[in-house]
N, C-alpha and C positions, 0 to 999 in steps of 0.2 A: 539555591533553590533546585529542586529535583527536575531533571529534563524528561518532558513526556514527548514521546513521538507517536503519531498515530499512523501506524503503518499496516497495510493489510497483508498479512501473511498468507501464504498458501496453505493452509490450515490442516489438512488431513494427514500430516506427518506423524508417524508412530502411532497412529490411532489402532490400527489393526493390532499391533503388538501389545498395546495396553488393554486391548478388549479381550484379548485371550487370557488375561490374567484375572478377569472378574467372572463371578459365577454366571452361568447362562441366563438366569432371570434379570441380572442386571444389565446385560448386554442389550437386551430388548426393552429396557424400560423407556418409556416415552415422558417427555417433560414439555411443559409449556413455557417457551422463552421468554414470554412477557412478563412472567412473575419471577424471572430469575435476577433481574436488576436489584443490586444491593446484596446478592448472595456471594458467600466466599467460594473460590474454586480451589480444589485441591488436587495434589498429585498422587500418583499411583500409591505412595506411602502413607497418605492422609495428611502430608504438610500442606499448608496454604500456598497457593501461587500467586492469587491477587483476588480482586472483587469485581464482579460483574458490573460495569458502569453503564451498560446500554444495549441495546438490540436493534437490528434493522437490516432488512433485506437478507435473511438468513445468516446472519453474522451476531455473534455475541462479542461485545468490546469488554476487555479484561483490563483493570489498571493494577499493575504490579507495583513494586516499590520503586520502579525506575522508569516504567514506561505504561502508555496506554495503547493498546493494539486490538485488532479485531481478527477472530477466527470464525471459520463456518461452524455452525451449530452442530454440525455431524461430527465435530472434532471432540464433542463432549459427551460424557457418560453420567446418567443420572441414577444413583443407587443409593437407596436407604435415606432418601431426601437430602443428598448431599451431590454436588456437581463436581465431576472429576474430568481431568484432562491428562494426557500422557506425557506432559512436560513437568519438570521441577520448575521452579520460579527461575533458578540460575540459568537453566536451559532455555527457557522462553525469553528472558532478558538477553542472552547470547544470541539468540536467533533474531530478535528485533535489532540489536546493535549490528550484526552482519547486513542486515536489509537496510537500515539508515546509511551504512557506510556505502553501500552499492548506489543507494539513491543519491547520495552527496558526490559519490565520484562520477555520477553521469551527467553532472552539471558542472563541468571543468572544460577550459579550453582544449580542444582537440578530441573531446568525447563526440562520438556520432550522435547525429539527431534523425530519428525515424518519424516518419508522417504517421498519421492515426491508422493507416493501412499496413503498416510495419516495413515499409521500404525505407531505406536510408535516403535521406534528401540532402545531408551534408553534414559538417562538423562544427562544433561551437568555436567560433574565432575568438569571442571575449564577452564577458557577461559583467554588469554591475546590479545595483538594487532595482533598477527600472527596466534595463534592457538587455536582450541577448543578441549579438551579432552572430549570424550563421553564415559559413561559406558553403553554398549550395554546390552540389555535384555539378552544377551546370557552369560554374566559374563565377558566378554572380554572388555578392554579399548582401545579405538582407538584414535588418535589424527589427526585432519583434519585442512586444512588450514581456517583461519577464514572467507575467502570469499567463502567458499564452503556450508556455513550454513546461513540461513536469518531468521531474526526475522520478525514475522507476528502476526497480532492481534490473530491468531489462534494457537500460538506457534512457536517454532523453527521448521525450516524444512531444511533438507539436499537434496542435487540435485540428489538423486538416491532413488529408491524403496528399501525396505528391502531386496528383493531376489537379486537385483543388488548389494547391499552392501554385502550380505552374498557370492555371486559368486566372488567379487573381494577380499574378505578376504580369500576365500579358494584356490584361484590361485594368490598369490601375484606376481608381476612382478619382475624379478631380475634386480638389477642395471646394465646397460650396461657398459662395461669396457670402460674405458678413453682411447682415441686414443694418449695421449701424452706419 
């Protein structure tokens, strides 16, 4: 079965160079992203890259032969009732592969963990399917649920700032007594 990875790319790569190859009228053509779902996306030579599988928050989701990813709507050009992007299918797949590798690499023992504010809070000590142990910069080791840490191309990120984490650690909540 083909591996699908939903990865948000930093989209506007090479759009300027692609736009300069199109006629001036095509460069300014506007399109309604809500009607693009199901449409084929083409590369600059007219070869298919993938199909639009959805749109949300200024992004179009594209399903290629190997991945599903999202790109900013500004990365696309609409010309002669066709949707174009500056990538070939192979180039887009390669970019997604690189991003997936960065994400996976950010969730390994020894990798830095940043708070949501961007400050390094520690390093991953170990991880399993349910938990991630983090050696904090303070010397303390904590264990958090796996779903509270995310791998990104810029490293692992936990869903709170360093200050929020320090406050939570200094005032731990007592378990509530069971009513049984």
